[in-house]
N, C-alpha and C positions, 0 to 999 in steps of 0.2 A: 501479384508477385512483388511489386514495388512496395506495397503497404507492409508486407511481411518483412521486407528488408529494412524499412524505416523503423519498424517496431524492434527488430533485432538491434539496430544501432542505438535506439533509445534505452535498451536494456543492457547495455554493456556493463562490465564489472569495474569500471573506474570507481575510485573511492568517493568522489563527489561529482555530480553532474547536474545538468539543467533540470532534471526531474527530482532532485533532492530539495526539500523545502524546510524552512524553519517553522517554529511554533506560530509566529505572526502570520505567515503565509497560510498555514493550516487553518487558523481561525477565519481568515478572509475567505478562503476557498470553501470552508465548511458553511459559512453563512450564505454562500452562493449555491448551495445544494450538493456539495461533494459528499460522497459516501466515505466514512472513516472506518477503517478495518483494523482491529487490534489482532495481530497475528501471534500473540503470546499464548501460553497455556490457559485453560479455563481458570485454574487456580490464580494465576497472575492477574487475569482479567477481573476476577472477583475481589481481589485485594485493592483494586482501584484502576480506573480507566478514564479515557477522555469521554466527556459527556456525549451521549448518543452514538458512541462507537459500537459497531457490531463485532462480536467475537467469532473469528474464524482462525483457529490455530494454523500456523504455517504448515504443519504436517498433514492437515486436512484440506488445505486450500484447493487443490485440484478438483476434488469431488464436490466440495461445498460451494465453490464459486459458481459452478454451472447452475446451481439451484438458487443461490442468494444474490448473485450479481448478474442479473439478466441482461442489462444494457451495457454492451461492451464499449460504447462510446461515452459513457458517463464518467465524470471525474471521480477517481478513487484514490484515497490516501491511505497508505499502509504504515503501521508503526509497531514497534516492539520496545523493549527496554533500552537497547543500545544502538539499534539501527541495523544490526547484522541480519537477523531473521527477516526483517521487513525488506531489506535489500534483496534477499533471495526471493521473497514473495513477490516483490515488484517485477523481478525478472521472469518469474513463472507466469504471472498474469499477462505480461507482454507476450510471452510465447503462446499463450492461449488466445491471443487476439484482442485483448483489452488495449485501448488506444491512448488513454489518458491516466496513467498510473504514476502516482507520486509517492516518494518515500520521505518520512519525517527523519531528517538527517540527525544522527546520534540518538534517535529514539527519545524516550522519556528521561534518559540519563541526565541531561542538563536542564530539565524543566521541573 
C-alpha cells in the first residue's frame, strides 16, 4: 500500500518536479542503462528521435508497456515534443506500478 502511495505522490500534476530531467541528465541516465521512450506519434518518431529511443505512442502506452517494459523497477525516461504528452505518460506508467519514471522537461522543444 505504501509503495502505491509513494508512486502516486511521484506522479503528481505539478508543472516541474524531481522526476523532470533535462537533456544532460537524460544523456547521463541513458549511458547508465535507462530505457528512453518516445511517446510521440510514429510519424513524429520517424521524422527524428533520440538515438536508441523506442517508440510507444502515448495513446498505446497502457497496452504496449506491458509487453515492452517488463521490468517495472528499471529507469525509464519518457519524452515528446513539448513535455505535455510525456508528463501524462509518466503519470500513467507510475499508476501501472513503474517505480523510476522520468520526464524530459519541455520535451524536444528546447533541444
